[in-house]
C-alpha positions in Angstrom: 14.5 -70.3 2.3 12.2 -71.5 -0.4 8.7 -72.8 -0.1 6.9 -69.6 0.9 4.8 -69.3 -2.2 1.6 -71.2 -3.1 -0.7 -71.3 -6.1 -0.4 -70.8 -9.9 -2.6 -68.1 -11.3 -3.7 -66.8 -7.9 -0.3 -66.9 -6.2 0.3 -66.2 -2.5 3.7 -65.5 -0.9 3.9 -65.1 2.9 6.7 -63.5 4.9 7.6 -62.6 8.5 8.3 -64.3 11.8 6.4 -64.8 15.0 8.5 -62.5 17.0 9.9 -60.3 14.3 8.7 -56.9 13.2 5.7 -58.2 11.5 4.1 -60.7 9.0 2.3 -60.4 5.8 1.4 -61.7 2.3 1.7 -60.7 -1.3 -1.1 -61.9 -3.5 -0.3 -61.9 -7.2 -2.9 -62.7 -9.8 -6.0 -61.2 -8.3 -8.0 -59.8 -11.2 -8.5 -56.1 -11.5 -11.8 -54.6 -10.5 -12.5 -56.7 -7.3 -14.1 -54.4 -4.7 -11.7 -54.8 -1.7 -11.1 -52.8 1.5 -9.0 -53.2 4.6 -12.2 -54.1 6.5 -12.7 -57.2 4.2 -9.3 -58.5 5.3 -9.5 -57.4 8.9 -12.8 -59.3 9.4 -11.1 -62.6 8.7 -8.0 -61.7 10.7 -10.2 -60.9 13.7 -11.4 -64.5 13.6 -8.0 -66.0 14.1 -6.6 -63.2 16.4 -5.0 -64.5 19.6 -6.2 -63.7 23.1 -9.9 -63.9 22.5 -10.8 -66.6 25.0 -9.4 -69.3 27.4 -9.1 -71.6 24.4 -6.3 -69.5 23.0 -2.9 -68.1 23.8 -2.7 -65.1 26.2 -0.6 -63.1 23.7 -2.5 -59.9 22.9 -2.2 -58.8 19.3 -4.6 -56.5 17.5 -3.5 -57.9 14.1 -4.3 -54.7 12.3 -3.7 -55.1 8.6 -2.2 -52.5 6.2 -2.7 -52.9 2.4 0.4 -51.5 0.9 -0.3 -52.0 -2.8 -2.6 -53.4 -5.4 -5.8 -51.6 -4.3 -6.9 -48.2 -5.4 -10.2 -46.4 -4.8 -11.6 -49.5 -3.2 -10.8 -51.9 -6.0 -8.0 -54.2 -7.0 -5.8 -52.9 -9.8 -4.5 -56.2 -11.0 -1.1 -55.4 -9.5 0.3 -57.6 -6.6 -1.6 -56.9 -3.4 0.9 -56.5 -0.5 -0.4 -56.7 3.1 1.4 -56.2 6.4 0.5 -56.8 10.0 3.0 -55.5 12.6 3.8 -57.5 15.8 3.1 -55.4 18.9 3.1 -57.8 21.8 6.0 -60.2 21.2 7.8 -61.5 24.3 11.0 -63.4 23.6 12.1 -63.9 27.2 10.5 -67.4 27.5 12.7 -68.6 24.7 16.1 -67.4 25.8 16.8 -70.3 28.2 15.7 -73.0 25.8 17.1 -71.6 22.5 19.5 -74.6 22.0 17.0 -77.3 23.0 15.0 -79.1 20.4 11.4 -78.7 21.5 9.5 -82.0 21.1 6.8 -81.7 18.4 8.3 -78.6 16.9 10.3 -78.0 13.8 13.4 -76.9 15.7 15.6 -79.9 14.8 14.4 -80.0 11.2 15.3 -76.4 10.7 18.8 -76.8 12.2 19.4 -80.0 10.2 18.4 -78.2 6.9 19.6 -74.6 7.4 22.2 -74.7 10.3 20.5 -71.8 11.9 17.0 -70.7 13.0 15.0 -68.0 14.6 14.3 -69.5 18.0 11.9 -66.7 19.0 8.6 -68.6 19.0 9.7 -70.8 16.2 10.2 -68.0 13.6 8.7 -69.1 10.3 7.5 -72.4 11.7 5.3 -70.6 14.2 1.5 -70.9 13.9 1.5 -67.1 13.8 2.6 -67.5 10.1 -1.0 -68.5 9.4 -2.0 -64.9 9.8 -0.6 -64.3 6.4 -2.6 -67.1 4.9 -5.8 -65.8 6.4 -5.2 -62.3 4.9 -4.7 -63.8 1.5 -7.7 -66.1 2.0 -9.8 -63.0 2.6 -9.1 -61.8 -0.9 -9.8 -65.3 -2.3 -13.1 -65.4 -0.4 -14.1 -62.0 -1.7 -13.3 -63.1 -5.3 -15.3 -66.3 -4.9 -18.3 -64.4 -3.5 -18.9 -62.9 -6.9 -19.9 -66.4 -8.1 -21.8 -67.0 -4.8 -19.2 -69.6 -3.8 -18.9 -69.7 0.0 -16.4 -71.5 2.3 -17.5 -72.6 5.8 -15.4 -74.3 8.4 -16.3 -75.6 11.9 -14.8 -77.8 14.6 -16.2 -81.4 14.7 -14.0 -82.8 17.4 -11.6 -81.6 20.2 -9.9 -84.3 22.2 -12.4 -87.1 22.9 -15.5 -84.8 22.4 -17.3 -85.2 19.1 -19.9 -82.9 17.7 -23.2 -84.4 16.4 -24.0 -84.0 12.7 -25.1 -80.5 11.9 -26.7 -78.7 9.0 -25.3 -75.8 7.0 -27.7 -73.5 8.7 -26.3 -74.7 12.1 -22.7 -74.0 10.9 -23.6 -70.5 9.7 -25.6 -69.7 12.8 -23.4 -71.2 15.6 -19.8 -71.6 14.6 -18.5 -68.1 15.5 -20.7 -67.9 18.6 -18.5 -70.0 20.9 -14.7 -70.1 21.6 -14.1 -73.5 20.1 -16.0 -72.8 16.8 -18.3 -75.8 17.0 -21.7 -75.7 15.3 -23.1 -78.0 18.0 -23.7 -75.9 21.1 -23.9 -78.8 23.5 -20.6 -80.3 22.2 -19.0 -76.8 22.3 -19.5 -76.7 26.1 -17.9 -80.1 26.5 -15.0 -79.2 24.2 -14.3 -76.0 26.1 -14.2 -78.0 29.3 -11.7 -80.3 27.8 -9.6 -77.4 26.7 -9.6 -75.8 30.1 -8.7 -79.1 31.7 -5.7 -79.4 29.4 -4.6 -75.9 30.3 -4.8 -76.6 34.0 -2.6 -79.7 33.5 -0.1 -77.8 31.4 -1.1 -80.0 28.5 -2.8 -79.6 25.1 -5.3 -81.4 22.9 -6.0 -81.6 19.2 -9.1 -82.2 17.1 -10.8 -82.3 13.7 -12.0 -79.5 11.5 -14.4 -79.8 8.6 -14.4 -77.3 5.7 -17.1 -77.1 3.1 -17.1 -75.1 -0.2 -20.6 -74.5 -1.4 -21.8 -73.8 -4.9 -18.5 -74.5 -6.6 -19.5 -75.1 -10.3 -18.8 -78.5 -11.9 -15.7 -78.8 -14.0 -13.2 -77.0 -11.7 -9.9 -78.8 -11.4 -7.6 -80.9 -13.6 -7.5 -84.7 -14.2 -3.9 -85.7 -13.6 -1.2 -83.8 -11.7 -3.2 -80.7 -10.7 -6.3 -82.5 -9.3 -8.5 -80.2 -7.2 -8.5 -82.7 -4.3 -4.8 -83.2 -4.4 -4.2 -79.4 -4.3 -6.7 -79.1 -1.4 -5.0 -81.9 0.5 -1.6 -80.2 -0.1 -2.9 -76.8 1.0 -4.4 -78.2 4.2 -1.4 -80.4 5.0 0.7 -77.3 4.6 -0.9 -75.7 7.7 1.3 -76.2 10.8 0.0 -78.9 13.1 -2.1 -80.7 10.5 -1.2 -84.4 10.3 -4.1 -85.8 8.2 -6.6 -84.8 5.5 -9.6 -86.6 4.0 -12.0 -85.6 1.2 -15.6 -86.6 1.5 -16.1 -89.8 3.4 -12.3 -90.3 3.2 -11.0 -93.3 5.2 -14.6 -94.5 5.8 -14.7 -95.4 2.1 -12.4 -98.3 2.8 -15.1 -100.1 4.8 -17.8 -99.7 2.1 -18.7 -101.7 -0.9 -18.6 -100.0 -4.3 -22.4 -99.8 -4.4 -22.2 -97.9 -1.0 -19.3 -95.6 -1.9 -20.5 -94.5 -5.3 -22.6 -91.3 -5.5 -25.4 -92.2 -7.9 -26.5 -89.4 -10.4 -29.9 -88.1 -11.3 -31.2 -85.2 -13.4 -32.9 -82.2 -11.8 -34.0 -79.8 -14.6 -30.9 -78.9 -16.6 -28.5 -80.0 -13.7 -26.9 -83.3 -13.0 -26.9 -84.0 -9.3 -25.9 -86.9 -7.0 -28.0 -88.6 -4.4 -25.1 -88.7 -1.9 -21.8 -86.9 -1.6 -19.3 -89.5 -0.4 -16.7 -88.3 -2.9 -16.8 -84.8 -1.3 -17.7 -83.0 -4.4 -14.7 -84.1 -6.5 -14.3 -87.0 -8.9 -11.2 -87.6 -11.0 -9.7 -84.4 -9.6 -12.6 -82.3 -11.0 -15.5 -80.7 -9.1 -18.9 -82.3 -9.6 -21.0 -79.3 -8.5 -21.8 -80.9 -5.1 -20.4 -79.4 -1.9 -16.7 -79.8 -1.5 -16.0 -81.4 1.9 -12.6 -81.6 3.5 -11.6 -82.7 7.0 -8.3 -82.2 8.7 -6.7 -83.7 11.7 -4.9 -81.2 14.0 -2.4 -82.4 16.5 -2.2 -81.1 20.1 -0.2 -77.9 20.4 3.4 -79.0 20.9 4.3 -76.3 23.4 3.4 -77.7 26.8 4.7 -77.1 30.3 5.0 -80.8 31.1 8.7 -81.8 31.5 9.9 -83.7 28.4 13.2 -85.3 27.2 15.1 -83.6 24.5 18.6 -82.8 23.2 20.8 -79.7 23.4 21.5 -79.1 19.7 24.6 -77.1 20.4 26.3 -79.5 22.7 24.7 -82.8 21.6 23.9 -83.7 25.2 20.7 -85.2 26.5 18.5 -82.7 28.4 15.0 -82.0 29.6 12.7 -79.1 28.8 9.7 -77.4 30.3 8.2 -74.8 27.9 7.0 -71.6 29.4 5.3 -68.7 27.7 1.9 -68.0 26.1 0.5 -70.9 24.1 -2.8 -72.2 22.9 -4.0 -75.3 24.8 -5.7 -76.2 21.6 -4.9 -74.7 18.2 -8.1 -76.2 16.7 -10.4 -73.1 17.1 -8.0 -70.6 15.6 -7.1 -73.1 12.8 -10.7 -73.0 11.5 -10.3 -69.6 9.6 -6.9 -70.8 8.4 -8.4 -73.9 6.9 -11.1 -71.9 5.2 -8.5 -69.5 3.8 -6.5 -72.3 2.2 -9.6 -73.9 0.7 -10.7 -70.6 -0.7 -7.2 -69.9 -2.2 -7.1 -73.3 -3.9 -10.6 -72.9 -5.4 -9.9 -69.4 -6.6 -6.7 -70.4 -8.2 -8.4 -73.3 -10.0 -11.3 -71.1 -11.1 -8.9 -68.6 -12.6 -6.7 -71.3 -14.2 -9.9 -72.9 -15.6 -11.1 -69.7 -17.1 -14.2 -69.3 -14.9 -12.7 -66.1 -13.5 -11.6 -63.7 -16.2 -7.9 -63.0 -15.3 -8.0 -59.6 -16.9 -11.1 -58.0 -15.5 -14.2 -59.0 -13.5 -16.4 -56.0 -13.8 -18.9 -57.9 -15.9 -19.4 -60.5 -13.2 -20.3 -58.2 -10.2 -24.0 -58.7 -10.6 -24.0 -62.5 -10.7 
């Protein structure tokens, strides 16, 4: 199975299955000399860990990470960094009776059509649990970016029919991780949680929208043609399971504006060139402008629901029905926030190394920046 690696200079390969022995990631291309500990990675994994609230699956996993290589005496060595998280609470019983049925909204049929076989236990590689590996790799990317004071923040802006009001960066920093739905608007967070709980009671699920911002990315990061920064960000975010749409900056709203409204007009501030607005989302021509990079992603409802649905038995070809049991998130939006942050951080770190901002040999000289 190909397609498990991502990135060029900062390259991430993920492995493992939802109900296998464990999952993990190998990060190749992290420069030597980055201060890095298990705690740095664990802090990010704790944010996407299951079983933390009524908004998530009841599966209980500690998600304790082990760093197997690439770190010595608290610093990266320049060698590949291998990380492993062992599964400790997998329960395959709910999947035995439906192993031949194509679950609506899942990748079951596509996997069978392509490979002729699949790991039916929780979806195997197509499970949302695979994103654990991305978050582990993203923790390293975030630590690397922090040396240049580049920070990545994500928050929930909509769940179901509930929209958050516009918030400031201070609101995002202060409030996002203080409620189960990771919304920076406390009043909307309560309504979102109520919508999630209603969906759970009905055996249903709901989706939503996540916004991710990368702050203080220097201008000039990216490439102008086939490796555009925004194109790579869109691909990275679309590569998260359950994401069905991505926009950069004002995105689709730009289609309703005139050119004079959509253009971000420039002005000088000391030795810096700034923009009065940021409808381009911090990227023009595939290259960063120095303004905040803003991405939004549409996350579909969790496909595993207990409502009876029509399907097909892939072994016999007969029509059938399915009611999915087990432990599932009524909304995957809250736990997808750290995943989206991770993918944005990985892309930006990769482009900063490729563009020469991060020295690919050693970073000792940059620690005090």
